[in-house]
PDB file with one MODEL, atoms N, CA, C and O in Angstrom:
MODEL        1
ATOM      1  N   UNK A   1      21.130  17.137 -71.857  1.00  0.00           N
ATOM      2  CA  UNK A   1      20.449  17.243 -73.401  1.00  0.00           C
ATOM      3  C   UNK A   1      18.762  17.284 -73.353  1.00  0.00           C
ATOM      4  O   UNK A   1      17.947  17.961 -73.982  1.00  0.00           O
ATOM      5  N   UNK A   2      18.602  16.145 -72.214  1.00  0.00           N
ATOM      6  CA  UNK A   2      17.127  15.761 -72.263  1.00  0.00           C
ATOM      7  C   UNK A   2      16.446  16.854 -71.326  1.00  0.00           C
ATOM      8  O   UNK A   2      15.360  17.415 -71.475  1.00  0.00           O
ATOM      9  N   UNK A   3      17.480  17.009 -70.230  1.00  0.00           N
ATOM     10  CA  UNK A   3      16.686  18.105 -69.393  1.00  0.00           C
ATOM     11  C   UNK A   3      16.419  19.123 -69.948  1.00  0.00           C
ATOM     12  O   UNK A   3      15.749  19.921 -69.293  1.00  0.00           O
ATOM     13  N   UNK A   4      16.851  19.539 -71.457  1.00  0.00           N
ATOM     14  CA  UNK A   4      16.714  20.801 -71.806  1.00  0.00           C
ATOM     15  C   UNK A   4      15.624  20.653 -72.828  1.00  0.00           C
ATOM     16  O   UNK A   4      15.303  21.782 -73.198  1.00  0.00           O
ATOM     17  N   UNK A   5      15.069  19.918 -73.310  1.00  0.00           N
ATOM     18  CA  UNK A   5      13.806  19.738 -74.048  1.00  0.00           C
ATOM     19  C   UNK A   5      12.955  20.259 -73.292  1.00  0.00           C
ATOM     20  O   UNK A   5      13.022  20.210 -72.063  1.00  0.00           O
ATOM     21  N   UNK A   6      11.707  21.035 -74.197  1.00  0.00           N
ATOM     22  CA  UNK A   6      10.318  21.444 -73.578  1.00  0.00           C
ATOM     23  C   UNK A   6       9.503  20.886 -74.434  1.00  0.00           C
ATOM     24  O   UNK A   6       9.263  20.958 -75.640  1.00  0.00           O
ATOM     25  N   UNK A   7       8.983  20.073 -73.132  1.00  0.00           N
ATOM     26  CA  UNK A   7       8.112  19.291 -73.362  1.00  0.00           C
ATOM     27  C   UNK A   7       6.436  19.500 -73.872  1.00  0.00           C
ATOM     28  O   UNK A   7       5.635  18.699 -74.353  1.00  0.00           O
ATOM     29  N   UNK A   8       6.334  20.903 -73.537  1.00  0.00           N
ATOM     30  CA  UNK A   8       5.077  21.173 -74.745  1.00  0.00           C
ATOM     31  C   UNK A   8       4.993  20.963 -75.656  1.00  0.00           C
ATOM     32  O   UNK A   8       4.080  20.380 -76.241  1.00  0.00           O
ATOM     33  N   UNK A   9       6.368  21.579 -76.202  1.00  0.00           N
ATOM     34  CA  UNK A   9       6.291  21.334 -77.797  1.00  0.00           C
ATOM     35  C   UNK A   9       5.828  19.653 -78.495  1.00  0.00           C
ATOM     36  O   UNK A   9       5.798  19.343 -79.686  1.00  0.00           O
ATOM     37  N   UNK A  10       5.557  18.919 -77.478  1.00  0.00           N
ATOM     38  CA  UNK A  10       5.178  17.157 -77.753  1.00  0.00           C
ATOM     39  C   UNK A  10       3.687  16.820 -77.195  1.00  0.00           C
ATOM     40  O   UNK A  10       3.414  16.297 -76.114  1.00  0.00           O
ATOM     41  N   UNK A  11       2.649  17.326 -78.381  1.00  0.00           N
ATOM     42  CA  UNK A  11       1.110  17.256 -77.735  1.00  0.00           C
ATOM     43  C   UNK A  11       0.877  16.537 -79.041  1.00  0.00           C
ATOM     44  O   UNK A  11      -0.279  16.840 -79.337  1.00  0.00           O
ATOM     45  N   UNK A  12       1.236  15.946 -79.741  1.00  0.00           N
ATOM     46  CA  UNK A  12       0.505  15.396 -80.826  1.00  0.00           C
ATOM     47  C   UNK A  12       1.102  13.446 -80.279  1.00  0.00           C
ATOM     48  O   UNK A  12       2.072  12.987 -79.677  1.00  0.00           O
ATOM     49  N   UNK A  13      -0.393  12.751 -81.056  1.00  0.00           N
ATOM     50  CA  UNK A  13      -0.170  11.218 -81.276  1.00  0.00           C
ATOM     51  C   UNK A  13       0.059  10.615 -82.458  1.00  0.00           C
ATOM     52  O   UNK A  13      -0.718  10.783 -83.398  1.00  0.00           O
ATOM     53  N   UNK A  14       1.157   9.838 -82.556  1.00  0.00           N
ATOM     54  CA  UNK A  14       0.914   9.963 -83.836  1.00  0.00           C
ATOM     55  C   UNK A  14       0.263   8.542 -84.548  1.00  0.00           C
ATOM     56  O   UNK A  14       0.324   7.515 -83.872  1.00  0.00           O
ATOM     57  N   UNK A  15      -0.245   8.494 -85.661  1.00  0.00           N
ATOM     58  CA  UNK A  15      -1.557   7.487 -86.213  1.00  0.00           C
ATOM     59  C   UNK A  15      -1.720   5.930 -85.593  1.00  0.00           C
ATOM     60  O   UNK A  15      -2.770   5.294 -85.496  1.00  0.00           O
ATOM     61  N   UNK A  16      -0.306   5.490 -85.187  1.00  0.00           N
ATOM     62  CA  UNK A  16      -0.368   4.352 -84.330  1.00  0.00           C
ATOM     63  C   UNK A  16      -0.763   4.398 -82.780  1.00  0.00           C
ATOM     64  O   UNK A  16      -1.171   3.494 -82.052  1.00  0.00           O
ATOM     65  N   UNK A  17      -0.514   5.718 -82.520  1.00  0.00           N
ATOM     66  CA  UNK A  17      -0.795   5.796 -81.368  1.00  0.00           C
ATOM     67  C   UNK A  17      -2.544   6.396 -81.173  1.00  0.00           C
ATOM     68  O   UNK A  17      -3.239   6.377 -80.157  1.00  0.00           O
ATOM     69  N   UNK A  18      -2.734   6.684 -81.969  1.00  0.00           N
ATOM     70  CA  UNK A  18      -4.383   6.822 -81.762  1.00  0.00           C
ATOM     71  C   UNK A  18      -5.101   5.599 -82.242  1.00  0.00           C
ATOM     72  O   UNK A  18      -6.200   5.267 -81.800  1.00  0.00           O
ATOM     73  N   UNK A  19      -4.593   5.091 -82.951  1.00  0.00           N
ATOM     74  CA  UNK A  19      -5.265   3.669 -83.047  1.00  0.00           C
ATOM     75  C   UNK A  19      -5.692   2.862 -82.476  1.00  0.00           C
ATOM     76  O   UNK A  19      -6.753   2.254 -82.617  1.00  0.00           O
ATOM     77  N   UNK A  20      -4.142   2.686 -81.082  1.00  0.00           N
ATOM     78  CA  UNK A  20      -4.124   1.588 -80.179  1.00  0.00           C
ATOM     79  C   UNK A  20      -5.337   2.721 -78.954  1.00  0.00           C
ATOM     80  O   UNK A  20      -6.493   2.335 -78.779  1.00  0.00           O
ATOM     81  N   UNK A  21      -4.998   3.588 -78.493  1.00  0.00           N
ATOM     82  CA  UNK A  21      -5.784   4.613 -78.287  1.00  0.00           C
ATOM     83  C   UNK A  21      -7.687   4.216 -78.055  1.00  0.00           C
ATOM     84  O   UNK A  21      -8.493   4.034 -77.142  1.00  0.00           O
ATOM     85  N   UNK A  22      -7.630   4.255 -79.615  1.00  0.00           N
ATOM     86  CA  UNK A  22      -8.963   4.224 -79.820  1.00  0.00           C
ATOM     87  C   UNK A  22      -9.591   2.533 -79.512  1.00  0.00           C
ATOM     88  O   UNK A  22     -10.747   2.245 -79.825  1.00  0.00           O
ATOM     89  N   UNK A  23      -8.544   1.410 -78.799  1.00  0.00           N
ATOM     90  CA  UNK A  23      -8.592   0.218 -79.362  1.00  0.00           C
ATOM     91  C   UNK A  23      -8.790  -0.192 -77.280  1.00  0.00           C
ATOM     92  O   UNK A  23      -9.186  -1.227 -76.743  1.00  0.00           O
ATOM     93  N   UNK A  24      -8.272   1.234 -76.598  1.00  0.00           N
ATOM     94  CA  UNK A  24      -8.190   0.946 -75.472  1.00  0.00           C
ATOM     95  C   UNK A  24      -7.000   0.362 -74.453  1.00  0.00           C
ATOM     96  O   UNK A  24      -6.989  -0.162 -73.339  1.00  0.00           O
ATOM     97  N   UNK A  25      -6.044   0.726 -75.413  1.00  0.00           N
ATOM     98  CA  UNK A  25      -5.066   0.525 -74.972  1.00  0.00           C
ATOM     99  C   UNK A  25      -3.959   2.095 -74.620  1.00  0.00           C
ATOM    100  O   UNK A  25      -4.112   3.259 -74.992  1.00  0.00           O
ATOM    101  N   UNK A  26      -3.067   1.564 -73.917  1.00  0.00           N
ATOM    102  CA  UNK A  26      -2.023   2.397 -73.526  1.00  0.00           C
ATOM    103  C   UNK A  26      -0.593   2.528 -73.599  1.00  0.00           C
ATOM    104  O   UNK A  26       0.023   1.613 -73.054  1.00  0.00           O
ATOM    105  N   UNK A  27       0.036   3.364 -74.094  1.00  0.00           N
ATOM    106  CA  UNK A  27       1.460   3.257 -74.303  1.00  0.00           C
ATOM    107  C   UNK A  27       2.242   2.953 -73.223  1.00  0.00           C
ATOM    108  O   UNK A  27       2.094   3.586 -72.178  1.00  0.00           O
ATOM    109  N   UNK A  28       3.133   1.994 -73.327  1.00  0.00           N
ATOM    110  CA  UNK A  28       4.116   1.512 -71.801  1.00  0.00           C
ATOM    111  C   UNK A  28       5.069   2.722 -71.596  1.00  0.00           C
ATOM    112  O   UNK A  28       5.725   3.112 -72.562  1.00  0.00           O
ATOM    113  N   UNK A  29       5.157   3.209 -70.644  1.00  0.00           N
ATOM    114  CA  UNK A  29       6.368   4.170 -70.672  1.00  0.00           C
ATOM    115  C   UNK A  29       7.747   3.900 -70.632  1.00  0.00           C
ATOM    116  O   UNK A  29       8.388   4.951 -70.652  1.00  0.00           O
ATOM    117  N   UNK A  30       8.446   2.895 -70.584  1.00  0.00           N
ATOM    118  CA  UNK A  30       9.618   2.293 -70.946  1.00  0.00           C
ATOM    119  C   UNK A  30      10.146   1.838 -72.474  1.00  0.00           C
ATOM    120  O   UNK A  30      11.190   1.257 -72.769  1.00  0.00           O
ATOM    121  N   UNK A  31       8.793   2.418 -73.553  1.00  0.00           N
ATOM    122  CA  UNK A  31       8.715   1.953 -74.966  1.00  0.00           C
ATOM    123  C   UNK A  31       8.270   3.057 -75.421  1.00  0.00           C
ATOM    124  O   UNK A  31       8.153   2.996 -76.645  1.00  0.00           O
ATOM    125  N   UNK A  32       7.897   4.278 -74.885  1.00  0.00           N
ATOM    126  CA  UNK A  32       7.748   5.426 -75.610  1.00  0.00           C
ATOM    127  C   UNK A  32       8.751   6.059 -75.723  1.00  0.00           C
ATOM    128  O   UNK A  32       9.738   6.074 -74.988  1.00  0.00           O
ATOM    129  N   UNK A  33       8.393   7.004 -77.309  1.00  0.00           N
ATOM    130  CA  UNK A  33       9.263   7.698 -77.667  1.00  0.00           C
ATOM    131  C   UNK A  33       9.066   8.800 -78.764  1.00  0.00           C
ATOM    132  O   UNK A  33       8.084   8.646 -79.490  1.00  0.00           O
ATOM    133  N   UNK A  34       9.776   9.771 -78.959  1.00  0.00           N
ATOM    134  CA  UNK A  34       9.083  10.796 -80.052  1.00  0.00           C
ATOM    135  C   UNK A  34       9.400  10.777 -81.242  1.00  0.00           C
ATOM    136  O   UNK A  34      10.355  11.539 -81.385  1.00  0.00           O
ATOM    137  N   UNK A  35       8.961  10.068 -82.683  1.00  0.00           N
ATOM    138  CA  UNK A  35       9.210   9.845 -83.627  1.00  0.00           C
ATOM    139  C   UNK A  35      10.032  10.706 -84.783  1.00  0.00           C
ATOM    140  O   UNK A  35      10.909  11.365 -84.224  1.00  0.00           O
ATOM    141  N   UNK A  36      10.027  10.860 -85.875  1.00  0.00           N
ATOM    142  CA  UNK A  36      10.614  11.860 -86.481  1.00  0.00           C
ATOM    143  C   UNK A  36      10.065  13.228 -87.300  1.00  0.00           C
ATOM    144  O   UNK A  36      10.628  14.114 -87.943  1.00  0.00           O
ATOM    145  N   UNK A  37       8.522  12.900 -86.896  1.00  0.00           N
ATOM    146  CA  UNK A  37       7.831  14.127 -86.708  1.00  0.00           C
ATOM    147  C   UNK A  37       7.180  14.915 -85.867  1.00  0.00           C
ATOM    148  O   UNK A  37       6.389  15.847 -86.011  1.00  0.00           O
ATOM    149  N   UNK A  38       7.822  14.184 -84.645  1.00  0.00           N
ATOM    150  CA  UNK A  38       7.843  14.928 -83.093  1.00  0.00           C
ATOM    151  C   UNK A  38       6.442  14.491 -82.862  1.00  0.00           C
ATOM    152  O   UNK A  38       5.541  15.089 -82.273  1.00  0.00           O
ATOM    153  N   UNK A  39       6.439  13.380 -83.417  1.00  0.00           N
ATOM    154  CA  UNK A  39       4.457  12.916 -82.196  1.00  0.00           C
ATOM    155  C   UNK A  39       5.011  11.980 -81.309  1.00  0.00           C
ATOM    156  O   UNK A  39       5.775  11.053 -81.577  1.00  0.00           O
ATOM    157  N   UNK A  40       4.693  12.212 -80.569  1.00  0.00           N
ATOM    158  CA  UNK A  40       4.198  10.947 -79.439  1.00  0.00           C
ATOM    159  C   UNK A  40       4.276   9.828 -80.030  1.00  0.00           C
ATOM    160  O   UNK A  40       4.020   9.916 -81.230  1.00  0.00           O
ATOM    161  N   UNK A  41       4.688   8.160 -79.440  1.00  0.00           N
ATOM    162  CA  UNK A  41       4.695   7.037 -79.897  1.00  0.00           C
ATOM    163  C   UNK A  41       5.286   6.082 -79.100  1.00  0.00           C
ATOM    164  O   UNK A  41       6.016   6.408 -78.164  1.00  0.00           O
ATOM    165  N   UNK A  42       4.947   4.471 -79.487  1.00  0.00           N
ATOM    166  CA  UNK A  42       5.270   3.553 -78.566  1.00  0.00           C
ATOM    167  C   UNK A  42       5.899   2.506 -79.281  1.00  0.00           C
ATOM    168  O   UNK A  42       5.653   2.503 -80.487  1.00  0.00           O
ATOM    169  N   UNK A  43       6.812   1.421 -78.764  1.00  0.00           N
ATOM    170  CA  UNK A  43       7.249   0.525 -79.604  1.00  0.00           C
ATOM    171  C   UNK A  43       5.754  -0.657 -78.691  1.00  0.00           C
ATOM    172  O   UNK A  43       5.601  -1.810 -79.094  1.00  0.00           O
ATOM    173  N   UNK A  44       5.006  -0.183 -77.721  1.00  0.00           N
ATOM    174  CA  UNK A  44       4.453  -1.282 -76.925  1.00  0.00           C
ATOM    175  C   UNK A  44       3.112  -0.370 -76.483  1.00  0.00           C
ATOM    176  O   UNK A  44       3.012   0.855 -76.561  1.00  0.00           O
ATOM    177  N   UNK A  45       2.044  -1.393 -75.964  1.00  0.00           N
ATOM    178  CA  UNK A  45       0.913  -0.738 -75.784  1.00  0.00           C
ATOM    179  C   UNK A  45       0.693  -1.776 -75.055  1.00  0.00           C
ATOM    180  O   UNK A  45       1.266  -2.864 -75.123  1.00  0.00           O
ATOM    181  N   UNK A  46      -0.405  -1.346 -74.126  1.00  0.00           N
ATOM    182  CA  UNK A  46      -0.974  -2.122 -73.362  1.00  0.00           C
ATOM    183  C   UNK A  46      -2.479  -2.101 -72.343  1.00  0.00           C
ATOM    184  O   UNK A  46      -2.834  -0.923 -72.301  1.00  0.00           O
ATOM    185  N   UNK A  47      -3.368  -2.901 -71.604  1.00  0.00           N
ATOM    186  CA  UNK A  47      -4.316  -1.966 -71.362  1.00  0.00           C
ATOM    187  C   UNK A  47      -4.090  -1.059 -70.358  1.00  0.00           C
ATOM    188  O   UNK A  47      -3.111  -1.082 -69.613  1.00  0.00           O
ATOM    189  N   UNK A  48      -5.017  -0.229 -70.328  1.00  0.00           N
ATOM    190  CA  UNK A  48      -5.006   0.591 -68.734  1.00  0.00           C
ATOM    191  C   UNK A  48      -4.705  -0.095 -67.541  1.00  0.00           C
ATOM    192  O   UNK A  48      -5.010  -1.288 -67.542  1.00  0.00           O
ATOM    193  N   UNK A  49      -4.093   0.438 -66.352  1.00  0.00           N
ATOM    194  CA  UNK A  49      -4.612  -0.410 -65.241  1.00  0.00           C
ATOM    195  C   UNK A  49      -5.967  -0.560 -64.534  1.00  0.00           C
ATOM    196  O   UNK A  49      -6.911   0.227 -64.463  1.00  0.00           O
ATOM    197  N   UNK A  50      -5.819  -1.646 -64.091  1.00  0.00           N
ATOM    198  CA  UNK A  50      -7.638  -2.329 -63.849  1.00  0.00           C
ATOM    199  C   UNK A  50      -8.248  -2.211 -64.689  1.00  0.00           C
ATOM    200  O   UNK A  50      -9.405  -2.582 -64.493  1.00  0.00           O
ATOM    201  N   UNK A  51      -8.050  -1.852 -65.607  1.00  0.00           N
ATOM    202  CA  UNK A  51      -8.958  -2.430 -66.810  1.00  0.00           C
ATOM    203  C   UNK A  51      -9.328  -3.842 -67.083  1.00  0.00           C
ATOM    204  O   UNK A  51     -10.417  -4.200 -67.531  1.00  0.00           O
ATOM    205  N   UNK A  52      -8.036  -4.840 -66.685  1.00  0.00           N
ATOM    206  CA  UNK A  52      -8.108  -6.331 -66.968  1.00  0.00           C
ATOM    207  C   UNK A  52      -8.927  -6.964 -65.535  1.00  0.00           C
ATOM    208  O   UNK A  52      -8.039  -7.235 -64.727  1.00  0.00           O
ATOM    209  N   UNK A  53      -9.450  -7.088 -65.312  1.00  0.00           N
ATOM    210  CA  UNK A  53     -10.734  -7.864 -63.978  1.00  0.00           C
ATOM    211  C   UNK A  53      -9.715  -8.869 -63.285  1.00  0.00           C
ATOM    212  O   UNK A  53      -9.317  -8.908 -62.121  1.00  0.00           O
ATOM    213  N   UNK A  54      -9.432  -9.647 -64.352  1.00  0.00           N
ATOM    214  CA  UNK A  54      -8.598 -10.787 -63.590  1.00  0.00           C
ATOM    215  C   UNK A  54      -7.259 -10.267 -63.433  1.00  0.00           C
ATOM    216  O   UNK A  54      -6.724 -10.822 -62.473  1.00  0.00           O
ATOM    217  N   UNK A  55      -6.521  -9.441 -63.980  1.00  0.00           N
ATOM    218  CA  UNK A  55      -5.170  -9.644 -63.938  1.00  0.00           C
ATOM    219  C   UNK A  55      -4.994  -8.245 -62.571  1.00  0.00           C
ATOM    220  O   UNK A  55      -3.983  -8.001 -61.913  1.00  0.00           O
ATOM    221  N   UNK A  56      -6.169  -7.637 -62.514  1.00  0.00           N
ATOM    222  CA  UNK A  56      -6.404  -6.998 -61.505  1.00  0.00           C
ATOM    223  C   UNK A  56      -6.247  -7.588 -60.002  1.00  0.00           C
ATOM    224  O   UNK A  56      -5.460  -7.355 -59.084  1.00  0.00           O
ATOM    225  N   UNK A  57      -7.392  -8.487 -60.173  1.00  0.00           N
ATOM    226  CA  UNK A  57      -7.680  -9.143 -58.975  1.00  0.00           C
ATOM    227  C   UNK A  57      -6.584 -10.285 -58.542  1.00  0.00           C
ATOM    228  O   UNK A  57      -6.335 -10.729 -57.421  1.00  0.00           O
ATOM    229  N   UNK A  58      -5.921 -10.659 -60.032  1.00  0.00           N
ATOM    230  CA  UNK A  58      -4.497 -11.613 -59.627  1.00  0.00           C
ATOM    231  C   UNK A  58      -3.524 -10.520 -58.425  1.00  0.00           C
ATOM    232  O   UNK A  58      -2.962 -11.035 -57.458  1.00  0.00           O
ATOM    233  N   UNK A  59      -3.465  -9.123 -58.671  1.00  0.00           N
ATOM    234  CA  UNK A  59      -2.087  -8.286 -57.852  1.00  0.00           C
ATOM    235  C   UNK A  59      -3.044  -7.839 -56.982  1.00  0.00           C
ATOM    236  O   UNK A  59      -2.460  -7.151 -56.146  1.00  0.00           O
ATOM    237  N   UNK A  60      -4.314  -7.882 -56.731  1.00  0.00           N
ATOM    238  CA  UNK A  60      -4.780  -7.517 -55.389  1.00  0.00           C
ATOM    239  C   UNK A  60      -4.370  -8.709 -54.551  1.00  0.00           C
ATOM    240  O   UNK A  60      -3.570  -8.472 -53.646  1.00  0.00           O
ATOM    241  N   UNK A  61      -4.866 -10.179 -54.737  1.00  0.00           N
ATOM    242  CA  UNK A  61      -4.465 -11.196 -53.776  1.00  0.00           C
ATOM    243  C   UNK A  61      -3.174 -11.340 -53.626  1.00  0.00           C
ATOM    244  O   UNK A  61      -2.580 -11.467 -52.555  1.00  0.00           O
ATOM    245  N   UNK A  62      -2.577 -11.319 -55.032  1.00  0.00           N
ATOM    246  CA  UNK A  62      -0.611 -10.931 -54.783  1.00  0.00           C
ATOM    247  C   UNK A  62      -0.471 -10.679 -53.535  1.00  0.00           C
ATOM    248  O   UNK A  62      -0.156 -11.498 -52.671  1.00  0.00           O
ATOM    249  N   UNK A  63      -0.732  -9.381 -53.367  1.00  0.00           N
ATOM    250  CA  UNK A  63      -0.509  -8.699 -52.664  1.00  0.00           C
ATOM    251  C   UNK A  63      -0.863  -8.129 -51.348  1.00  0.00           C
ATOM    252  O   UNK A  63      -0.133  -7.390 -50.688  1.00  0.00           O
ATOM    253  N   UNK A  64      -2.320  -8.628 -50.946  1.00  0.00           N
ATOM    254  CA  UNK A  64      -2.797  -8.967 -49.891  1.00  0.00           C
ATOM    255  C   UNK A  64      -2.992  -9.955 -49.246  1.00  0.00           C
ATOM    256  O   UNK A  64      -2.902 -10.078 -48.024  1.00  0.00           O
ATOM    257  N   UNK A  65      -3.369 -10.993 -50.292  1.00  0.00           N
ATOM    258  CA  UNK A  65      -3.809 -12.028 -49.400  1.00  0.00           C
ATOM    259  C   UNK A  65      -2.216 -13.495 -49.189  1.00  0.00           C
ATOM    260  O   UNK A  65      -2.334 -14.531 -48.535  1.00  0.00           O
ATOM    261  N   UNK A  66      -1.191 -13.145 -49.808  1.00  0.00           N
ATOM    262  CA  UNK A  66       0.038 -13.854 -49.686  1.00  0.00           C
ATOM    263  C   UNK A  66       0.930 -13.226 -47.976  1.00  0.00           C
ATOM    264  O   UNK A  66       0.901 -12.073 -47.546  1.00  0.00           O
ATOM    265  N   UNK A  67       1.453 -14.125 -47.500  1.00  0.00           N
ATOM    266  CA  UNK A  67       2.469 -14.255 -46.100  1.00  0.00           C
ATOM    267  C   UNK A  67       3.705 -13.227 -46.832  1.00  0.00           C
ATOM    268  O   UNK A  67       4.132 -12.189 -46.327  1.00  0.00           O
ATOM    269  N   UNK A  68       4.097 -13.769 -48.029  1.00  0.00           N
ATOM    270  CA  UNK A  68       4.814 -12.832 -48.786  1.00  0.00           C
ATOM    271  C   UNK A  68       4.520 -12.343 -49.725  1.00  0.00           C
ATOM    272  O   UNK A  68       4.516 -13.026 -50.749  1.00  0.00           O
ATOM    273  N   UNK A  69       4.213 -11.190 -49.768  1.00  0.00           N
ATOM    274  CA  UNK A  69       3.728 -10.143 -51.050  1.00  0.00           C
ATOM    275  C   UNK A  69       4.476 -10.317 -52.051  1.00  0.00           C
ATOM    276  O   UNK A  69       5.696 -10.366 -51.892  1.00  0.00           O
ATOM    277  N   UNK A  70       3.808 -10.469 -53.501  1.00  0.00           N
ATOM    278  CA  UNK A  70       4.350 -10.553 -54.549  1.00  0.00           C
ATOM    279  C   UNK A  70       3.954  -8.836 -55.747  1.00  0.00           C
ATOM    280  O   UNK A  70       2.873  -8.265 -55.883  1.00  0.00           O
ATOM    281  N   UNK A  71       4.914  -8.593 -56.197  1.00  0.00           N
ATOM    282  CA  UNK A  71       4.103  -7.364 -56.973  1.00  0.00           C
ATOM    283  C   UNK A  71       3.461  -8.022 -58.131  1.00  0.00           C
ATOM    284  O   UNK A  71       3.542  -9.234 -58.332  1.00  0.00           O
ATOM    285  N   UNK A  72       3.039  -7.477 -58.629  1.00  0.00           N
ATOM    286  CA  UNK A  72       1.983  -8.130 -60.129  1.00  0.00           C
ATOM    287  C   UNK A  72       1.258  -9.191 -60.233  1.00  0.00           C
ATOM    288  O   UNK A  72       0.615  -9.687 -59.308  1.00  0.00           O
ATOM    289  N   UNK A  73       1.327  -9.654 -61.502  1.00  0.00           N
ATOM    290  CA  UNK A  73      -0.178 -10.416 -61.602  1.00  0.00           C
ATOM    291  C   UNK A  73       0.177 -11.993 -61.509  1.00  0.00           C
ATOM    292  O   UNK A  73      -0.480 -13.013 -61.301  1.00  0.00           O
ATOM    293  N   UNK A  74       1.345 -11.737 -61.730  1.00  0.00           N
ATOM    294  CA  UNK A  74       2.223 -13.349 -62.200  1.00  0.00           C
ATOM    295  C   UNK A  74       2.304 -14.254 -60.508  1.00  0.00           C
ATOM    296  O   UNK A  74       2.758 -13.746 -59.482  1.00  0.00           O
ATOM    297  N   UNK A  75       1.689 -15.770 -60.638  1.00  0.00           N
ATOM    298  CA  UNK A  75       2.003 -16.230 -59.781  1.00  0.00           C
ATOM    299  C   UNK A  75       3.345 -16.514 -59.429  1.00  0.00           C
ATOM    300  O   UNK A  75       4.124 -15.617 -59.752  1.00  0.00           O
ATOM    301  N   UNK A  76       4.066 -17.916 -58.617  1.00  0.00           N
ATOM    302  CA  UNK A  76       5.122 -18.425 -58.650  1.00  0.00           C
ATOM    303  C   UNK A  76       5.485 -19.507 -59.835  1.00  0.00           C
ATOM    304  O   UNK A  76       4.701 -20.267 -60.405  1.00  0.00           O
ATOM    305  N   UNK A  77       6.674 -19.382 -60.007  1.00  0.00           N
ATOM    306  CA  UNK A  77       6.786 -20.731 -61.288  1.00  0.00           C
ATOM    307  C   UNK A  77       7.547 -21.621 -60.215  1.00  0.00           C
ATOM    308  O   UNK A  77       8.127 -21.243 -59.197  1.00  0.00           O
ATOM    309  N   UNK A  78       7.326 -23.427 -60.923  1.00  0.00           N
ATOM    310  CA  UNK A  78       7.555 -24.278 -60.470  1.00  0.00           C
ATOM    311  C   UNK A  78       9.167 -24.665 -59.873  1.00  0.00           C
ATOM    312  O   UNK A  78       9.632 -25.389 -58.993  1.00  0.00           O
ATOM    313  N   UNK A  79       9.765 -23.592 -61.058  1.00  0.00           N
ATOM    314  CA  UNK A  79      11.421 -23.343 -61.144  1.00  0.00           C
ATOM    315  C   UNK A  79      11.500 -22.659 -59.704  1.00  0.00           C
ATOM    316  O   UNK A  79      11.881 -23.304 -58.726  1.00  0.00           O
ATOM    317  N   UNK A  80      11.177 -21.520 -59.637  1.00  0.00           N
ATOM    318  CA  UNK A  80      11.333 -20.308 -58.300  1.00  0.00           C
ATOM    319  C   UNK A  80      11.144 -20.994 -57.045  1.00  0.00           C
ATOM    320  O   UNK A  80      11.841 -20.677 -56.081  1.00  0.00           O
ATOM    321  N   UNK A  81       9.990 -22.196 -56.931  1.00  0.00           N
ATOM    322  CA  UNK A  81       9.826 -22.490 -55.908  1.00  0.00           C
ATOM    323  C   UNK A  81      11.052 -24.009 -55.457  1.00  0.00           C
ATOM    324  O   UNK A  81      11.383 -24.166 -54.281  1.00  0.00           O
ATOM    325  N   UNK A  82      11.595 -25.011 -56.623  1.00  0.00           N
ATOM    326  CA  UNK A  82      12.293 -25.317 -56.085  1.00  0.00           C
ATOM    327  C   UNK A  82      13.419 -24.987 -56.031  1.00  0.00           C
ATOM    328  O   UNK A  82      14.272 -25.753 -55.581  1.00  0.00           O
ATOM    329  N   UNK A  83      13.587 -24.283 -56.288  1.00  0.00           N
ATOM    330  CA  UNK A  83      14.838 -23.562 -56.246  1.00  0.00           C
ATOM    331  C   UNK A  83      14.954 -22.876 -55.078  1.00  0.00           C
ATOM    332  O   UNK A  83      16.037 -22.298 -54.995  1.00  0.00           O
ATOM    333  N   UNK A  84      14.097 -22.702 -53.971  1.00  0.00           N
ATOM    334  CA  UNK A  84      14.140 -21.851 -52.517  1.00  0.00           C
ATOM    335  C   UNK A  84      13.944 -20.537 -52.967  1.00  0.00           C
ATOM    336  O   UNK A  84      14.274 -19.742 -52.086  1.00  0.00           O
ATOM    337  N   UNK A  85      13.472 -19.904 -54.157  1.00  0.00           N
ATOM    338  CA  UNK A  85      13.615 -18.385 -54.521  1.00  0.00           C
ATOM    339  C   UNK A  85      11.906 -18.291 -54.260  1.00  0.00           C
ATOM    340  O   UNK A  85      11.046 -19.026 -54.746  1.00  0.00           O
ATOM    341  N   UNK A  86      11.729 -17.160 -53.346  1.00  0.00           N
ATOM    342  CA  UNK A  86      10.364 -16.719 -53.090  1.00  0.00           C
ATOM    343  C   UNK A  86      10.392 -15.236 -53.273  1.00  0.00           C
ATOM    344  O   UNK A  86      11.392 -14.895 -52.641  1.00  0.00           O
ATOM    345  N   UNK A  87       9.834 -14.138 -53.800  1.00  0.00           N
ATOM    346  CA  UNK A  87       9.733 -13.204 -54.350  1.00  0.00           C
ATOM    347  C   UNK A  87       9.149 -12.810 -53.489  1.00  0.00           C
ATOM    348  O   UNK A  87       7.964 -13.125 -53.385  1.00  0.00           O
ATOM    349  N   UNK A  88       9.987 -11.670 -52.205  1.00  0.00           N
ATOM    350  CA  UNK A  88       8.965 -10.925 -51.298  1.00  0.00           C
ATOM    351  C   UNK A  88       9.351 -11.490 -49.930  1.00  0.00           C
ATOM    352  O   UNK A  88       8.872 -11.095 -48.867  1.00  0.00           O
ATOM    353  N   UNK A  89      10.228 -12.413 -50.059  1.00  0.00           N
ATOM    354  CA  UNK A  89      10.907 -13.088 -48.860  1.00  0.00           C
ATOM    355  C   UNK A  89      11.423 -12.198 -48.368  1.00  0.00           C
ATOM    356  O   UNK A  89      12.088 -12.358 -47.345  1.00  0.00           O
TER     357      UNK A  89
ENDMDL
END
């Protein structure tokens, strides 16, 4: 059924999506949906990739500077270290 949708028909943003876009946020792909008016909207929004300098730097350091690189900007938590769980191992 989804294969048969004409995606060219879904071109307008909801007022909620426009509000967040003006504030510099983008819709997350996993939470986007089409509302009852045929407008694109999302249940969650986040800053555009690369916009937040701190998280961008942490992602780069996790990917390039660690022996066992990790995806994302989060570090390892103490529970993972205690349990011997090392993402990227």
